[in-house]
C-alpha positions in Angstrom: 68.6 90.2 20.5 65.3 88.8 21.6 65.7 85.9 24.5 64.0 82.1 22.8 60.8 81.0 24.7 60.3 78.9 27.7 57.6 76.3 27.1 55.6 76.3 30.3 56.0 73.2 32.9 52.4 72.8 33.0 51.3 73.0 29.8 53.9 70.0 29.0 51.9 68.3 31.5 48.7 68.8 30.2 49.6 68.1 26.7 51.0 64.6 27.7 47.6 64.1 30.0 46.0 63.8 26.7 48.5 61.6 25.2 48.0 59.1 28.0 44.1 59.8 28.3 43.7 58.9 24.4 46.4 56.2 25.0 44.0 54.0 27.4 41.0 55.2 25.7 42.4 53.4 22.2 43.8 50.2 24.8 40.3 50.4 26.1 38.9 49.6 22.2 40.9 47.0 21.3 40.2 45.4 24.6 36.5 45.2 23.9 37.1 44.3 20.8 39.0 41.2 21.0 36.8 40.1 24.3 33.6 40.3 22.1 35.8 38.8 19.1 36.6 35.6 21.1 33.5 35.3 23.2 31.9 35.4 18.9 34.3 32.7 18.3 33.4 30.9 21.3 29.4 30.5 21.0 30.4 29.9 17.0 32.8 26.9 18.2 29.8 26.0 20.9 26.7 26.1 17.9 29.3 23.5 16.2 29.9 21.0 18.4 26.5 21.3 19.3 25.1 20.9 15.9 27.5 17.8 15.4 26.9 16.2 18.7 23.0 16.5 17.3 23.8 15.2 14.2 26.0 12.3 15.6 22.7 11.1 17.9 20.9 11.0 14.9 22.8 8.8 13.1 23.0 7.0 16.2 19.9 6.9 16.4 19.2 5.6 13.0 21.4 2.4 13.9 19.6 1.9 17.3 15.9 1.7 15.4 17.9 -1.3 12.8 19.4 -3.1 15.8 16.2 -2.9 17.7 14.6 -4.3 14.9 16.9 -7.1 14.1 16.2 -8.3 17.4 15.0 -11.8 17.2 12.7 -11.6 19.7 9.6 -10.3 18.3 8.0 -8.8 21.4 10.9 -6.8 22.3 11.0 -4.7 19.2 9.7 -1.2 18.2 6.4 -1.0 16.3 5.9 0.6 13.0 2.9 2.3 14.3 4.5 5.7 14.2 4.0 6.4 17.2 7.5 8.7 19.1 9.8 6.7 20.9 11.8 9.3 22.9 15.9 8.4 23.5 18.4 10.4 25.6 21.9 9.9 23.8 25.5 11.4 25.7 23.9 15.1 26.0 21.0 14.7 23.0 17.7 14.5 23.3 16.4 11.9 20.4 12.5 11.5 19.4 12.2 8.9 17.2 9.5 7.2 15.0 9.1 3.9 12.7 6.9 3.9 9.9 5.9 0.5 7.8 7.0 1.5 4.1 4.9 -1.4 2.9 2.0 0.8 3.7 2.2 3.2 1.4 1.5 2.1 -2.6 4.7 2.5 -4.9 3.4 3.9 -8.2 6.5 1.7 -10.0 5.2 -1.5 -9.2 1.6 -0.9 -7.8 -0.7 -2.0 -10.6 -2.7 0.8 -12.5 -5.9 -0.3 -11.1 -4.3 0.8 -7.4 -2.9 3.4 -8.7 -6.5 4.3 -10.2 -7.9 3.9 -6.9 -5.8 5.6 -4.8 -6.6 8.5 -7.1 -10.4 8.3 -6.7 -9.8 8.8 -3.3 -7.8 11.6 -3.4 -10.7 13.1 -5.4 -10.0 12.7 -8.6 -12.9 11.6 -10.3 -13.1 8.1 -12.3 -12.5 9.1 -16.0 -9.8 11.5 -14.8 -7.9 8.5 -12.5 -8.4 6.0 -15.1 -6.3 8.4 -17.4 -4.0 9.2 -14.9 -3.1 6.2 -13.5 -2.5 5.1 -17.3 -0.1 7.8 -18.0 1.9 7.3 -14.8 2.1 3.4 -15.9 3.2 4.3 -19.5 5.8 6.5 -17.6 7.0 3.8 -15.5 6.7 1.4 -18.0 4.1 -0.7 -16.4 0.6 -2.3 -19.4 -2.5 -0.6 -18.7 -5.9 -2.1 -19.6 -7.8 -1.2 -22.4 -10.4 0.8 -20.4 -7.4 3.2 -18.8 -6.2 3.0 -22.7 -8.6 4.8 -23.7 -9.1 7.1 -21.3 -5.6 8.3 -22.4 -6.2 8.9 -25.9 -8.8 11.4 -24.2 -6.2 13.0 -22.7 -4.7 16.1 -24.3 -1.2 17.3 -23.8 -0.1 20.6 -23.9 3.3 20.3 -25.9 5.0 17.6 -28.6 7.9 16.5 -27.1 6.3 14.7 -24.1 8.7 11.5 -24.0 7.5 9.2 -20.6 11.3 7.2 -19.7 9.8 4.0 -19.0 11.6 3.2 -16.3 11.1 3.2 -12.3 10.8 6.5 -10.8 13.8 8.0 -9.3 11.7 10.4 -6.8 8.2 10.6 -5.5 8.7 14.3 -7.6 9.1 12.8 -10.7 5.3 12.4 -10.9 5.0 16.4 -12.0 6.1 15.4 -15.1 3.5 13.0 -15.9 1.1 14.2 -18.2 -2.5 14.9 -16.4 -0.9 15.7 -13.2 -1.6 18.7 -11.2 0.5 20.2 -8.3 -2.5 19.7 -6.3 -3.2 16.4 -7.5 0.8 15.9 -6.6 0.7 16.9 -3.4 -2.6 14.7 -2.1 -1.3 11.7 -3.4 2.4 12.3 -1.8 1.7 11.6 1.7 0.6 8.0 0.2 3.1 7.1 -1.7 7.0 5.7 -1.6 9.8 4.2 -4.1 10.4 1.1 -1.4 7.2 -0.6 -0.9 6.4 -3.9 -2.4 3.7 -3.7 -5.2 1.3 -4.5 -2.7 0.7 -2.3 0.5 0.3 -4.5 3.4 -3.4 -4.2 4.6 -3.0 -4.2 8.3 -0.4 -1.4 8.3 -2.4 0.6 5.7 -3.7 4.3 6.5 -7.7 4.9 6.0 -6.5 6.4 2.3 -4.7 3.3 1.1 -7.1 1.1 2.5 -10.4 1.8 1.1 -7.6 2.1 -2.3 -6.9 -1.6 -2.0 -10.4 -2.0 -1.3 -11.8 -0.3 -5.2 -8.6 -2.0 -6.7 -9.7 -5.3 -5.4 -13.1 -4.7 -7.5 -11.7 -3.4 -10.5 -9.6 -6.1 -10.4 -12.4 -8.7 -10.1 -14.3 -6.4 -12.7 -11.3 -6.9 -15.1 -10.5 -10.7 -14.6 -7.7 -10.2 -12.8 -5.6 -11.4 -9.8 -4.2 -8.4 -7.1 -0.4 -9.5 -6.5 0.2 -10.8 -3.4 2.7 -8.9 -0.5 5.8 -9.4 -0.9 6.7 -9.5 2.7 9.7 -7.5 3.0 10.2 -5.3 6.4 10.8 -1.9 5.3 11.1 0.7 7.3 10.7 4.8 7.7 12.8 5.9 10.5 12.3 9.3 11.6 14.4 11.1 14.2 14.9 14.2 15.4 18.1 14.4 17.5 18.0 18.1 20.4 21.8 18.5 20.9 23.6 20.8 23.3 22.4 24.4 23.2 19.1 23.5 21.5 20.7 22.6 18.1 18.5 20.5 16.0 19.2 17.9 13.9 17.0 15.2 11.9 17.4 12.2 9.7 15.0 10.3 7.9 15.8 6.7 6.7 14.6 4.2 5.2 15.7 0.7 5.9 15.3 -2.9 5.1 15.3 -4.9 7.6 15.9 -9.0 7.7 18.6 -11.7 7.8 18.2 -12.3 4.5 20.2 -8.5 3.6 23.6 -7.9 3.8 24.6 -7.7 7.4 21.1 -7.7 8.2 19.8 -4.9 6.7 20.7 -2.4 3.9 20.0 1.5 3.5 17.5 2.7 0.7 17.2 6.3 1.3 19.5 8.4 4.2 18.4 12.2 3.8 17.6 14.8 6.7 14.4 15.6 4.5 11.0 14.1 2.8 11.5 12.0 0.2 
């Protein structure tokens, strides 16, 4: 009768050691994975906190600019000249610019003569400028001169479903739907346009293109026997803010506000966005 085989003790110890080693490897892998996941979560949390801090600082900078412009002492106010003002809010660094919105042309309110003049300045020929100015006036519901209506009548439009809303623009990009407008022409016009300015820009704040358009529009209006409209005198400012928060987080704000004693609470916000109008 055969005897049962007795396991080799050395062999048993080697097998146990192998199990222990594999267990240690598994534990090490789990520890490394949990540590890496924890670090990733900490980085994400840090980025979220930095972004929140930068956004809050950018919002605060907008209101700080409004507060500055509300100062009854004119010599203490920042000029609306586009110069960069550097601020510090908590741990965020701010670059803030103020631009006079009244320095731009509002196509919803401006006379067709002024729009035509700006079109000439940015490169459109006189006939196309007159026709396109009439088309824009038709779109926003403004009257046009006979010369402009004649130029518009010579325009051919592809498609039969062209229906101008005859109401103020809801966005500058809406001009792309006006007959005769091209992407290149709209791109050239865009830096000089606003939805929030008065009927006639402030000549003292206008850029060279708008100033030249004002001069041409005055001549066009004189030729037509009309009197150019005056400035409304409203203080309308574009506030452009870039905030760099903790961890190099970036936030931008572009706000348009009217500031003055006749406004509710001393100011009213017309636009608020993180992108260009």
